[in-house]
VOPAGU-2260 file (C-alpha; in pm, 1 decimal, decimal comma):
REM VOPAGU-2260
SITE   aa  ch    i         X         Y         Z
SITE  MET   A    0    4509,9   -2411,6   -4132,3
SITE  THR   A    1    4452,4   -2377,9   -3762,4
SITE  GLU   A    2    4192,1   -2549,4   -3548,5
SITE  ILE   A    3    4061,1   -2294,7   -3302,3
SITE  ASP   A    4    3970,8   -2326,0   -2937,0
SITE  ALA   A    5    3630,9   -2260,5   -2781,3
SITE  LYS   A    6    3730,1   -1912,8   -2655,9
SITE  ILE   A    7    3805,2   -1783,3   -3006,6
SITE  ASP   A    8    3507,9   -1967,9   -3152,9
SITE  ALA   A    9    3281,5   -1788,8   -2903,6
SITE  LEU   A   10    3425,1   -1444,9   -2991,5
SITE  VAL   A   11    3337,1   -1470,9   -3360,9
SITE  PRO   A   12    2963,8   -1409,7   -3409,4
SITE  GLY   A   13    2925,1   -1614,8   -3727,8
SITE  TRP   A   14    3114,0   -1838,9   -3966,8
SITE  LEU   A   15    3096,0   -1927,2   -4335,2
SITE  THR   A   16    3235,2   -2230,7   -4513,5
SITE  LEU   A   17    3453,0   -2183,2   -4820,1
SITE  PRO   A   18    3170,8   -2291,0   -5056,0
SITE  ASP   A   19    2940,0   -2034,5   -4888,1
SITE  ILE   A   20    3196,3   -1761,2   -4947,6
SITE  ALA   A   21    3250,6   -1870,0   -5306,7
SITE  GLU   A   22    2876,6   -1837,3   -5366,4
SITE  LYS   A   23    2862,1   -1490,8   -5206,5
SITE  LEU   A   24    3163,9   -1366,7   -5402,9
SITE  GLY   A   25    3050,3   -1531,1   -5726,0
SITE  VAL   A   26    3376,2   -1724,4   -5766,5
SITE  GLU   A   27    3493,4   -2085,8   -5757,8
SITE  VAL   A   28    3592,0   -2244,1   -5424,6
SITE  THR   A   29    3948,1   -2269,9   -5557,4
SITE  ARG   A   30    3960,3   -1888,1   -5574,3
SITE  VAL   A   31    3852,6   -1865,4   -5209,0
SITE  ARG   A   32    4124,9   -2114,7   -5117,9
SITE  GLN   A   33    4370,4   -1890,9   -5304,2
SITE  LEU   A   34    4252,9   -1586,3   -5104,1
SITE  VAL   A   35    4325,3   -1782,6   -4786,1
SITE  LYS   A   36    4664,8   -1894,7   -4915,6
SITE  GLU   A   37    4753,1   -1535,7   -5010,6
SITE  GLY   A   38    4658,9   -1415,4   -4661,6
SITE  GLN   A   39    4364,1   -1203,7   -4772,6
SITE  LEU   A   40    4131,7   -1417,5   -4559,0
SITE  ILE   A   41    4179,2   -1630,1   -4247,2
SITE  ALA   A   42    4035,1   -1980,8   -4248,4
SITE  VAL   A   43    4028,0   -2214,0   -3949,5
SITE  ARG   A   44    3909,9   -2567,8   -3894,6
SITE  ARG   A   45    3605,6   -2598,2   -3672,9
SITE  GLY   A   46    3294,6   -2803,5   -3613,3
SITE  GLU   A   47    3246,1   -3177,6   -3605,1
SITE  ASN   A   48    3390,4   -3239,3   -3950,3
SITE  LYS   A   49    3674,9   -2986,4   -3905,0
SITE  ALA   A   50    3578,7   -2805,2   -4225,4
SITE  LEU   A   51    3746,0   -2476,3   -4309,6
SITE  HIS   A   52    3549,2   -2171,1   -4196,2
SITE  VAL   A   53    3601,4   -1796,2   -4232,1
SITE  PRO   A   54    3441,0   -1536,2   -4002,7
SITE  ALA   A   55    3122,0   -1413,0   -4171,2
SITE  ASP   A   56    3215,2   -1054,1   -4079,2
SITE  PHE   A   57    3502,4   -1073,9   -4330,3
SITE  ILE   A   58    3254,6   -1080,2   -4621,3
SITE  ASP   A   59    3048,1    -775,0   -4712,3
SITE  GLY   A   60    2786,3    -863,7   -4969,9
SITE  ASP   A   61    2978,1    -985,3   -5272,7
SITE  ARG   A   62    3328,5    -881,3   -5166,1
SITE  VAL   A   63    3590,6    -917,3   -4893,9
SITE  VAL   A   64    3563,7    -634,9   -4639,2
SITE  LYS   A   65    3772,2    -336,5   -4746,5
SITE  GLY   A   66    4094,4    -302,6   -4546,0
SITE  LEU   A   67    4091,2    -659,6   -4413,2
SITE  SER   A   68    4382,1    -782,9   -4623,1
SITE  GLY   A   69    4609,5    -496,3   -4518,9
SITE  THR   A   70    4516,1    -538,7   -4154,0
SITE  LEU   A   71    4588,4    -912,5   -4167,5
SITE  THR   A   72    4926,3    -838,1   -4325,7
SITE  LEU   A   73    5013,5    -592,4   -4046,9
SITE  LEU   A   74    4915,0    -841,3   -3776,9
SITE  ARG   A   75    5106,8   -1123,1   -3948,3
SITE  ASP   A   76    5412,0    -897,3   -3976,4
SITE  ASP   A   77    5376,5    -825,9   -3602,5
SITE  GLY   A   78    5412,4   -1200,9   -3542,6
SITE  PHE   A   79    5047,9   -1276,5   -3466,3
SITE  THR   A   80    4922,7   -1631,9   -3509,4
SITE  VAL   A   81    4585,8   -1693,4   -3674,9
SITE  GLU   A   82    4424,2   -1737,7   -3332,4
SITE  GLU   A   83    4581,1   -1415,4   -3203,0
SITE  MET   A   84    4460,2   -1227,2   -3512,6
SITE  LEU   A   85    4105,8   -1353,2   -3462,1
SITE  GLU   A   86    4115,1   -1267,4   -3092,5
SITE  TRP   A   87    4240,1    -915,0   -3164,8
SITE  LEU   A   88    3990,7    -856,2   -3447,3
SITE  PHE   A   89    3689,2    -975,2   -3245,9
SITE  THR   A   90    3769,7    -839,5   -2898,5
SITE  PRO   A   91    3590,2    -512,7   -2818,2
SITE  ASP   A   92    3815,4    -205,2   -2816,5
SITE  PRO   A   93    3659,5      86,9   -2626,9
SITE  SER   A   94    3876,2     333,7   -2818,2
SITE  LEU   A   95    3713,5     238,8   -3151,7
SITE  PRO   A   96    3432,2     165,9   -3015,5
SITE  GLY   A   97    3335,7    -191,3   -3097,5
SITE  THR   A   98    3564,7    -455,6   -3234,3
SITE  PRO   A   99    3828,5    -398,7   -3503,0
SITE  ALA   A  100    3626,9    -633,6   -3729,1
SITE  GLN   A  101    3318,6    -413,4   -3686,5
SITE  ALA   A  102    3523,1    -101,3   -3757,0
SITE  LEU   A  103    3652,3    -254,2   -4081,4
SITE  ARG   A  104    3295,0    -335,4   -4188,4
SITE  GLU   A  105    3200,6      26,7   -4113,4
SITE  ASN   A  106    3481,3     153,9   -4340,0
SITE  ARG   A  107    3695,8     272,1   -4049,0
SITE  GLY   A  108    3999,1      77,6   -4167,2
SITE  THR   A  109    4245,1     361,0   -4107,6
SITE  GLU   A  110    4170,6     355,3   -3734,8
SITE  VAL   A  111    4208,8     -23,5   -3724,9
SITE  LYS   A  112    4536,9     -19,9   -3915,0
SITE  ARG   A  113    4671,1     252,7   -3686,3
SITE  ARG   A  114    4604,1      32,2   -3384,9
SITE  ALA   A  115    4753,7    -272,0   -3556,5
SITE  GLN   A  116    5070,4     -74,0   -3639,1
SITE  ALA   A  117    5095,5      41,8   -3276,6
SITE  LEU   A  118    5108,4    -322,2   -3163,9
SITE  ALA   A  119    5450,0    -357,1   -3327,0
SITE  VAL   A  120    5602,6     -75,7   -3120,7
């Protein structure tokens, strides 16, 4: 897991710990850890105790935001680090509009994936 810098930390509007996510999803913390290990979520170390945190925007009610896993896979395949993925997902894109993370939450995953695929070209 990566420890993030202040710039990335400031881009992400909110964070959840793994136990918080487990509660929201109605699963055990070990399942959330598995989601991180499988690349369906990004977790970074932050805060005084360097606990693992996931951007709150990646959780929609009681599920992981639709399209997030595929987008993370595309970015990883493009060679993005965890920090670069977070920066790309939470930096405003005037062509969307908003951030790619917001677009995913608004069920505009096709547009986000199209942009992520274009990064590889």
